[in-house]
GUDRENKOL-435731 format. One line per 10 residues: number of its first residue (from 0); their letters; for each residue x, y, z of N, C-alpha, C. Coordinates in steps of 0.2 Angstrom, whole numbers, plus 2048, in hexadecimal, padded with zeros to 3 digits. Layout:
N
NUM) A) X/Y/Z/X/Y/Z/X/Y/Z | ... .
END
This chain:
153
0) MRHGDKVNNL) EA4/41F/2CA/E9D/420/2CC/E9D/427/2CE | E97/42A/2CD/E96/431/2CF/E90/432/2D4 | E8F/42E/2D8/E8A/42E/2DD/E8A/435/2E1 | E85/438/2E2/E84/43E/2E6/E88/444/2E3 | E8B/444/2DD/E8F/449/2DA/E8A/44E/2D7 | E88/454/2DA/E83/458/2D7/E86/45E/2D4 | E8D/45F/2D3/E90/464/2D0/E90/464/2C8 | E8D/469/2C5/E8E/469/2BE/E95/46B/2BC | E99/467/2B9/EA0/469/2B8/EA0/46D/2B2 | E9B/46E/2AE/E9B/473/2A8/EA1/471/2A3 .
10) GRKAAHRHAL) EA3/46B/2A3/EA9/469/29E/EAF/46C/2A0 | EB1/46E/2A6/EB7/472/2A8/EBA/46F/2AE | EC0/470/2AF/EC4/46E/2B5/EC2/473/2BA | EC3/471/2C0/EC1/475/2C6/EC3/47C/2C6 | ECA/47D/2C4/ECC/484/2C4/EC9/488/2BF | EC8/485/2B9/EC5/489/2B4/EBD/48A/2B5 | EBA/486/2B9/EB3/487/2BB/EB3/48C/2C0 | EB7/48C/2C5/EB7/492/2CA/EB8/499/2C7 | EBD/499/2C2/EBE/49F/2BE/EB8/4A1/2BA | EB5/49D/2B7/EAF/49E/2B3/EA9/4A1/2B8 .
20) MMNLANSLIE) EA8/49E/2BD/EA3/4A0/2C2/EA4/4A7/2C5 | EAB/4A8/2C6/EAD/4AF/2C9/EAC/4B4/2C4 | EAD/4B3/2BD/EAC/4B8/2B8/EA5/4B9/2B7 | EA1/4B3/2B7/E9A/4B4/2B6/E96/4B8/2BB | E99/4B7/2C2/E96/4BA/2C7/E98/4C1/2C7 | E9E/4C3/2C5/EA0/4CA/2C5/E9C/4CE/2C0 | E9A/4CA/2BA/E96/4CE/2B5/E8F/4CE/2B7 | E8C/4CA/2BA/E86/4CA/2BD/E85/4D0/2C2 | E89/4D0/2C6/E89/4D6/2CB/E8A/4DD/2C8 | E8E/4DD/2C3/E90/4E3/2C0/E8A/4E5/2BB .
30) HKRIFTTLAK) E87/4E1/2B7/E82/4E3/2B2/E7B/4E1/2B4 | E7A/4DD/2BA/E74/4DB/2BC/E70/4D6/2B8 | E72/4D5/2B2/E6F/4D0/2AD/E74/4CE/2A8 | E75/4C7/2A7/E79/4C5/2A2/E76/4BF/29E | E78/4BE/298/E76/4B8/294/E7B/4B3/294 | E79/4AD/295/E7E/4A7/295/E7A/4A1/294 | E7E/49B/294/E7A/495/293/E76/493/299 | E71/48F/298/E6D/48D/29E/E71/48A/2A3 | E75/485/2A1/E79/481/2A6/E7E/486/2AA | E81/48B/2A7/E85/490/2AA/E81/494/2AF .
40) AKALRGYVEP) E7B/496/2AD/E77/49A/2B1/E74/497/2B7 | E73/490/2B6/E71/48C/2BC/E76/48B/2C1 | E7C/48A/2BF/E82/48A/2C3/E84/490/2C6 | E83/496/2C3/E84/49D/2C5/E80/49E/2CB | E79/49C/2CA/E75/49E/2D0/E77/49B/2D6 | E79/495/2D6/E7C/492/2DC/E82/495/2DF | E86/498/2DB/E8C/49B/2DD/E8B/4A2/2DF | E86/4A6/2DC/E86/4AD/2DE/E81/4AF/2E4 | E7C/4AA/2E4/E77/4AC/2E9/E79/4AC/2F1 | E7E/4A7/2F2/E81/4A7/2F9/E85/4AE/2FA .
50) LITKAKTDDT) E88/4B0/2F5/E8C/4B6/2F5/E88/4BC/2F7 | E82/4BC/2F3/E7D/4C2/2F5/E7A/4C2/2FC | E79/4BC/2FE/E77/4BB/305/E7C/4BE/30A | E83/4BC/309/E88/4BF/30D/E88/4C6/30D | E87/4C9/307/E87/4D0/306/E82/4D4/30A | E7D/4D1/30C/E78/4D4/310/E7A/4D7/317 | E7F/4D3/319/E82/4D6/320/E89/4D8/31E | E8A/4DF/31E/E90/4E2/31C/E95/4E2/322 | E9A/4DE/322/E9F/4DE/327/EA6/4DB/323 | EAB/4DC/327/EB1/4DB/323/EB2/4D3/322 .
60) HNRRTVFSYL) EB0/4CF/326/EB0/4C8/325/EAD/4C6/31E | EA6/4C8/31E/EA2/4C7/318/EA5/4CA/311 | EA8/4D0/312/EAB/4D3/30C/EB1/4CF/30A | EB5/4CC/30F/EBB/4C8/30D/EB9/4C2/30A | EB4/4BF/30D/EB2/4B8/30A/EAF/4B9/303 | EAB/4BE/302/EA8/4BF/2FB/EAE/4C1/2F6 | EB3/4C4/2F9/EB9/4C6/2F4/EBC/4C0/2F2 | EBD/4BB/2F7/EC0/4B5/2F5/EBD/4B1/2EF | EB6/4B2/2EE/EB3/4AF/2E9/EB3/4B4/2E2 | EB3/4BA/2E3/EB2/4BF/2DD/EB9/4C2/2DB .
70) QSKEAIKELF) EBD/4C3/2DF/EC4/4C6/2DD/EC3/4CD/2DA | EBE/4D1/2DB/EBD/4D7/2D8/EBA/4DC/2DD | EBE/4E1/2DE/EBC/4E7/2E3/EB6/4EA/2E0 | EB6/4EB/2DA/EB0/4EF/2D7/EA9/4EB/2D8 | EAA/4E4/2D7/EA4/4E0/2D8/EA2/4E0/2DF | EA7/4E0/2E4/EA6/4E0/2EB/EA2/4E7/2ED | EA4/4EC/2EA/EA1/4F3/2EC/E9A/4F3/2E9 | E99/4F0/2E3/E92/4F0/2E1/E8E/4EB/2E5 | E90/4E5/2E6/E8C/4E0/2EA/E8A/4E3/2F1 | E8F/4E5/2F5/E8E/4E7/2FB/E8A/4EE/2FC .
80) GTVAGKVGER) E8A/4F2/2F6/E87/4F8/2F6/E80/4F8/2F3 | E80/4F8/2ED/E79/4F8/2E9/E75/4F2/2EA | E78/4EC/2E8/E75/4E6/2E8/E72/4E4/2EF | E76/4E5/2F4/E74/4E3/2FB/E6F/4E8/2FE | E6F/4EE/2FB/E69/4F3/2FD/E63/4F1/2FB | E63/4EE/2F5/E5C/4EC/2F2/E59/4E6/2F4 | E5E/4E1/2F6/E5B/4DA/2F8/E5C/4D9/2FF | E5C/4DF/303/E5D/4DE/30A/E57/4DA/30E | E51/4DB/30C/E4C/4D8/30F/E49/4D1/30C | E4C/4D0/306/E4A/4CA/302/E4E/4C4/305 .
90) PGGYTRIIKT) E4A/4BE/307/E4D/4B9/30A/E51/4B4/306 | E51/4B5/2FF/E54/4B1/2FB/E52/4B1/2F4 | E54/4AD/2EF/E52/4AE/2E8/E53/4B4/2E5 | E5A/4B6/2E5/E5C/4BC/2E2/E5D/4BD/2DB | E5D/4B7/2D8/E5E/4B7/2D0/E58/4B3/2CD | E57/4B5/2C7/E52/4B2/2C2/E55/4B0/2BC | E53/4AA/2BA/E56/4A7/2B4/E50/4A6/2AF | E51/4A9/2A9/E4B/4A9/2A4/E4F/4A6/29D | E4C/4A1/29B/E4E/49D/295/E4D/4A2/28F | E52/4A2/28A/E51/4A7/285/E52/4A3/27E .
100) GFRAGDAAEM) E52/49D/27E/E52/499/278/E58/496/277 | E5A/495/270/E60/491/26F/E65/495/26B | E6C/494/26C/E71/498/269/E71/495/261 | E73/49A/25D/E73/498/256/E78/494/254 | E7E/494/257/E84/491/255/E84/489/256 | E82/488/25D/E83/481/25F/E7C/47E/262 | E77/482/262/E70/481/265/E71/480/26C | E75/483/270/E75/483/277/E70/486/27A | E6C/484/27F/E67/487/282/E69/48D/286 | E67/493/284/E69/49A/287/E64/49C/28C .
110) AMIELVDFNE) E67/4A0/291/E62/4A3/296/E65/4AA/298 | E60/4AE/29B/E62/4B4/29E/E62/4B3/2A6 | E67/4B5/2A9/E67/4B5/2B0/E67/4BC/2B3 | E63/4BE/2B7/E63/4C5/2BA/E62/4C5/2C1 | E63/4CB/2C4/E62/4CC/2CB/E5B/4CE/2CB | E57/4CB/2CF/E4F/4CC/2D0/E4D/4D4/2D1 | E51/4D7/2D6/E4E/4DD/2D8/E51/4E3/2D3 | E54/4E1/2CE/E57/4E6/2CA/E53/4E6/2C3 | E4E/4E3/2C2/E4A/4E3/2BC/E44/4E8/2BD | E44/4ED/2BA/E3F/4F3/2BB/E38/4F1/2B9 .
120) IYTQNKNAGK) E38/4EC/2B4/E31/4EA/2B1/E2D/4E7/2B7 | E30/4E2/2BA/E2D/4DE/2BF/E2C/4E2/2C6 | E31/4E6/2C7/E30/4E9/2CE/E2B/4EF/2CD | E2A/4F2/2C8/E25/4F7/2C7/E1E/4F4/2C7 | E1D/4EF/2C4/E17/4EB/2C5/E15/4E9/2CC | E1A/4E7/2CF/E19/4E5/2D6/E17/4EA/2DB | E1B/4F0/2DA/E19/4F6/2DE/E13/4F9/2DC | E11/4F9/2D6/E0A/4FC/2D4/E05/4F7/2D7 | E06/4F1/2D8/E00/4ED/2DB/E00/4EE/2E2 | E05/4F0/2E5/E05/4F1/2ED/E01/4F7/2EE .
130) SAEPKKRTRR) E02/4FC/2EA/DFF/503/2EC/DF7/503/2EB | DF5/4FF/2E6/DEE/4FE/2E5/DEB/4F9/2EA | DE5/4FB/2ED/DE2/4F7/2F2/DDF/4F1/2EF | DE0/4EB/2F1/DDD/4E5/2EE/DD6/4E4/2F0 | DD2/4E2/2EB/DCB/4E1/2ED/DCA/4DB/2F1 | DC6/4DB/2F7/DC5/4D5/2FB/DBF/4D2/2F8 | DC0/4CB/2F6/DBB/4C7/2F4/DBB/4C1/2F8 | DB5/4BF/2FA/DB4/4B9/2FE/DAE/4B6/2FB | DAD/4AF/2FC/DA7/4AC/2FA/DA1/4AE/2FE | DA3/4AF/304/D9D/4B1/309/D9A/4B8/307 .
140) SSAKKKAEGE) D9E/4BC/305/D9B/4C3/303/D97/4C3/2FD | D98/4BF/2F8/D94/4BE/2F3/D8D/4BB/2F4 | D8E/4B6/2F9/D88/4B2/2FB/D83/4B7/2FF | D87/4BB/303/D83/4C0/307/D7F/4C5/303 | D83/4C7/2FE/D7F/4CC/2F9/D79/4C9/2F6 | D7A/4C3/2F4/D74/4BF/2F1/D6E/4BF/2F6 | D70/4BD/2FC/D6B/4BC/301/D67/4C3/302 | D6B/4C8/303/D68/4CF/304/D64/4D1/2FE | D66/4CF/2F8/D62/4D1/2F2/D5C/4CD/2F2 | D5C/4C7/2F4/D55/4C3/2F4/D51/4C5/2F9 .
150) SAE) D53/4C7/2FF/D4F/4CA/304/D4C/4D0/303 | D4F/4D4/2FF/D4D/4DB/2FD/D47/4DA/2F8 | D47/4D5/2F4/D42/4D4/2EF/D3C/4D1/2F2 .
END
């Protein structure tokens, strides 16, 4: 019986699965965007987001804890430096998964997983929207203008 077992084993033993997640997380932190299967991307999201949360507070204990998951000094430097600086005020949801179709060889569903704050296309649009003053529209103001127009006539 598999009651309450929510771990996607990805067709691997535990040690192989941990090594896979470690390597995918290192690649994601280094390159900010990777292409993989949808199942691996969903599993990676649950693996890497707690590590990014820990990286928001830079102290020795968190560095050692995250190092035990990643085993890469370069990834730790990147995570606690560049990545933590960009996601400092974000409360969660550091990654985005976008489906990219099916792989030609075995028709596996592919996806792109990326760090949200490192996508220039989305962040430029978001910043451009903040700089422009949004128009205030209410139902009351349009009714008020109609009433003023009728009384003027």
